[in-house]
C-alpha positions as CSV (number, residue, x, y, z in Angstrom):
1,X,92.4,53.0,59.1
2,X,90.1,50.1,58.1
3,X,90.1,46.6,59.5
4,X,88.9,44.0,56.9
5,X,87.7,40.5,57.6
6,X,86.4,37.6,55.6
7,X,84.0,35.3,57.4
8,X,81.4,32.5,57.1
9,X,77.9,32.9,58.4
10,X,75.0,30.5,57.9
11,X,76.9,28.7,55.1
12,X,77.8,31.8,53.2
13,X,81.2,33.5,52.8
14,X,81.2,37.3,53.2
15,X,83.5,40.2,54.0
16,X,83.4,43.5,55.7
17,X,85.0,46.0,58.1
18,X,85.4,45.2,61.7
19,X,84.7,47.9,64.3
20,X,84.5,47.2,68.1
21,X,83.5,43.5,67.6
22,X,80.8,44.5,65.1
23,X,81.3,43.6,61.4
24,X,79.9,46.0,58.8
25,X,79.1,43.8,55.9
26,X,80.2,44.9,52.4
27,X,79.2,43.7,49.0
28,X,81.2,43.5,45.8
29,X,84.8,42.5,45.8
30,X,87.3,43.2,48.6
31,X,90.0,44.1,46.1
32,X,87.7,45.8,43.6
33,X,84.4,47.7,43.6
34,X,82.8,47.3,47.0
35,X,80.4,49.2,49.3
36,X,78.8,48.9,52.6
37,X,75.5,47.0,52.7
38,X,74.5,49.0,55.7
39,X,74.0,45.6,57.5
40,X,76.0,44.6,60.6
41,X,76.6,41.3,62.4
42,X,78.4,40.6,65.8
43,X,81.9,39.2,65.4
44,X,81.0,36.5,68.0
45,X,78.3,35.0,65.6
46,X,80.6,34.3,62.7
47,X,83.6,32.0,61.8
48,X,86.6,34.1,60.8
49,X,88.4,32.8,57.7
50,X,91.7,33.8,56.3
51,X,91.1,37.5,55.4
52,X,91.8,36.8,51.7
53,X,92.7,33.9,49.5
54,X,96.2,34.6,48.0
55,X,97.1,33.2,44.7
56,X,100.7,33.2,46.1
57,X,102.6,34.0,49.2
58,X,106.2,35.1,48.8
59,X,108.3,35.0,52.0
60,X,111.7,36.5,52.8
61,X,114.8,35.1,54.4
62,X,117.7,37.1,55.9
63,X,115.9,40.4,56.0
64,X,116.9,41.6,59.5
65,X,120.1,43.3,60.7
66,X,120.1,41.8,64.2
67,X,119.5,38.3,63.0
68,X,122.1,38.6,60.3
69,X,124.7,39.8,62.8
70,X,123.9,36.8,65.1
71,X,124.1,34.3,62.3
72,X,127.1,35.7,60.5
73,X,125.1,36.9,57.5
74,X,125.3,40.0,55.4
75,X,122.7,42.2,53.7
76,X,121.7,40.5,50.4
77,X,121.9,42.6,47.2
78,X,118.3,41.7,46.5
79,X,115.5,40.4,48.8
80,X,115.9,36.6,49.2
81,X,112.5,35.0,48.9
82,X,110.7,31.7,48.3
83,X,107.0,30.8,47.8
84,X,104.6,29.1,50.2
85,X,101.9,27.1,48.4
86,X,98.2,27.7,49.0
87,X,97.5,24.3,50.7
88,X,99.4,25.7,53.7
89,X,97.0,28.5,54.4
90,X,94.9,28.4,57.6
91,X,93.0,31.0,59.6
92,X,93.6,32.2,63.1
93,X,92.3,29.7,65.7
94,X,92.9,26.8,63.4
95,X,95.4,24.1,64.2
96,X,98.9,23.6,62.8
97,X,99.5,19.9,62.3
98,X,102.8,18.0,62.6
99,X,103.3,16.3,59.3
100,X,102.9,12.5,59.4
101,X,106.1,11.9,57.5
102,X,108.3,14.3,59.5
103,X,109.0,14.0,63.3
104,X,111.6,16.8,63.6
105,X,111.2,20.3,65.0
106,X,108.4,22.6,63.7
107,X,109.4,26.2,64.1
108,X,107.2,29.3,64.4
109,X,108.3,32.5,62.7
110,X,106.3,35.7,63.5
111,X,106.1,38.0,60.5
112,X,104.4,41.1,59.0
113,X,102.6,40.4,55.8
114,X,102.0,42.9,52.9
115,X,98.7,42.4,51.1
116,X,98.5,43.4,47.4
117,X,95.3,45.2,46.3
118,X,95.9,45.8,42.6
119,X,97.8,44.1,39.7
120,X,101.3,45.2,40.4
121,X,104.2,44.9,37.9
122,X,107.4,47.0,37.7
123,X,106.2,49.6,40.3
124,X,108.6,52.0,41.8
125,X,108.8,52.4,45.6
126,X,107.3,55.9,45.6
127,X,104.2,54.6,43.8
128,X,103.8,51.2,45.6
129,X,101.3,52.5,48.2
130,X,98.7,52.7,45.4
131,X,99.0,48.9,45.0
132,X,99.2,47.8,48.6
133,X,95.8,47.0,50.1
134,X,97.0,46.6,53.7
135,X,98.9,44.5,56.2
136,X,98.3,41.3,58.0
137,X,100.1,38.9,60.4
138,X,101.8,35.6,59.3
139,X,103.3,32.6,61.1
140,X,105.8,31.3,58.5
141,X,105.9,27.7,60.0
142,X,108.9,25.7,59.0
143,X,110.0,22.0,59.2
144,X,113.5,23.1,60.1
145,X,115.3,19.8,59.6
146,X,113.9,19.4,56.1
147,X,115.6,22.6,54.9
148,X,119.1,21.0,54.6
149,X,118.2,17.3,54.7
150,X,119.6,17.0,51.2
151,X,123.1,18.5,50.9
152,X,122.6,19.2,47.2
153,X,119.5,21.4,47.5
154,X,118.0,23.6,50.2
155,X,114.3,22.5,50.4
156,X,112.5,25.8,51.0
157,X,109.3,24.7,49.3
158,X,108.9,21.4,51.1
159,X,110.0,22.7,54.5
160,X,107.6,25.7,54.3
161,X,104.6,24.4,52.5
162,X,103.3,21.4,54.4
163,X,99.5,21.5,55.0
164,X,98.7,24.1,57.7
165,X,102.1,25.7,57.6
166,X,100.9,29.1,56.4
167,X,98.6,30.7,59.1
168,X,97.7,34.3,58.5
169,X,95.2,36.9,59.6
170,X,92.9,37.3,61.4
171,X,92.4,40.7,59.6
172,X,93.9,43.0,57.0
173,X,94.4,46.5,58.2
174,X,94.8,49.4,55.7
175,X,95.9,52.9,56.5
176,X,98.7,52.1,58.9
177,X,102.5,52.9,58.8
178,X,104.2,49.5,58.5
179,X,107.8,50.8,59.2
180,X,106.8,51.6,62.8
181,X,105.3,48.3,63.7
182,X,106.5,45.8,66.4
183,X,106.2,42.0,65.9
184,X,105.8,39.8,69.0
185,X,105.6,36.0,69.2
186,X,104.4,34.1,72.3
187,X,104.3,30.4,73.1
188,X,101.7,29.7,75.8
189,X,101.8,33.3,76.8
190,X,105.6,33.5,77.1
191,X,107.3,36.0,74.8
192,X,109.8,34.6,72.4
193,X,110.1,37.4,69.8
194,X,109.9,41.1,70.0
195,X,111.4,43.0,67.1
196,X,110.8,46.2,65.1
197,X,110.0,46.3,61.4
198,X,112.5,49.2,61.3
199,X,115.4,46.6,61.6
200,X,114.6,45.2,58.2
201,X,117.2,45.5,55.5
202,X,114.4,45.9,53.0
203,X,111.3,47.6,54.4
204,X,107.8,46.5,53.3
205,X,107.2,49.0,50.6
206,X,110.6,48.4,49.1
207,X,110.1,44.7,49.1
208,X,106.8,44.9,47.2
209,X,108.4,47.3,44.7
210,X,111.5,45.1,44.1
211,X,109.5,41.9,43.8
212,X,107.1,43.4,41.4
213,X,110.0,43.8,39.0
214,X,110.5,40.0,39.1
215,X,106.9,38.7,39.4
216,X,103.5,40.2,38.7
217,X,101.7,40.6,42.0
218,X,98.0,40.1,41.9
219,X,95.2,41.3,44.2
220,X,95.2,39.2,47.4
221,X,98.8,38.1,47.0
222,X,100.8,38.3,50.2
223,X,104.5,39.1,50.9
224,X,105.8,37.8,54.2
225,X,108.6,40.2,55.3
226,X,110.8,37.7,57.1
227,X,111.6,37.2,60.8
228,X,114.2,38.2,63.3
229,X,115.8,36.4,66.2
230,X,113.8,34.2,68.6
231,X,112.1,31.8,66.3
232,X,112.2,28.3,67.8
233,X,110.5,24.9,67.8
234,X,106.9,24.7,69.0
235,X,106.1,22.1,71.7
236,X,103.2,19.8,70.9
237,X,100.0,21.0,72.4
238,X,101.1,24.6,72.6
239,X,99.3,27.8,71.6
240,X,101.4,30.2,69.5
241,X,100.4,33.9,69.1
242,X,101.8,36.4,66.8
243,X,100.9,39.9,67.8
244,X,101.4,43.2,65.9
245,X,99.9,46.2,67.7
246,X,97.6,48.0,65.3
247,X,96.7,44.8,63.5
248,X,95.8,42.2,66.1
249,X,96.8,38.7,67.2
250,X,97.1,35.6,65.0
251,X,96.5,32.6,67.3
252,X,96.9,28.9,66.4
253,X,97.4,25.7,68.2
254,X,100.0,23.1,67.3
255,X,99.3,19.4,67.5
């Protein structure tokens, strides 16, 4: 298992592997040829960035049995997904901002993210591990009222892609078994979500495989696997934490 980070130090952006609060600095490309520089730096001395810079983030809706049962939904015949735009990405510890032209509820959604490591097109599920770099944590922030503000069109793109609405990180972990993970979401330390990845209709590997038959997935792209019950509006001034044991904690403030 390797824990990858991307960080800024003395005005330069670098990447490496994190071990016990020490970063082992790597050179080359995270999703290509890379090797250890044999240099280290304390985690406390750097600013962590988003662990990669996705060209696109694809995110699922209605991918959990328990949530579907509660909301009267059924398993879709193919993963239902939308895209979040890259202006929404922020790192752990950065601030989610209420949009200036929207005063309705802003909802957190704790999710597991699949990070693609190689160009991926028409890949079957039994081969997909070769194309997955690792896994990260996502808060799929949503302006809930916007979704159905127009009765003629569900506004997934607008509701999901405001500036700062795509926090992810703080790390990417490779070499873990995603189907056994548990996702927890907490607001000011109070647990709001606690659900197993095993409750997904489409598991992480299957999602990546199926989506690769629709869209070419590129190194650094992320698939957000959807959320279960418990997502709710964030109160102004709160701290929201999405925790996945084995990966870490994505922490952001909301203002």
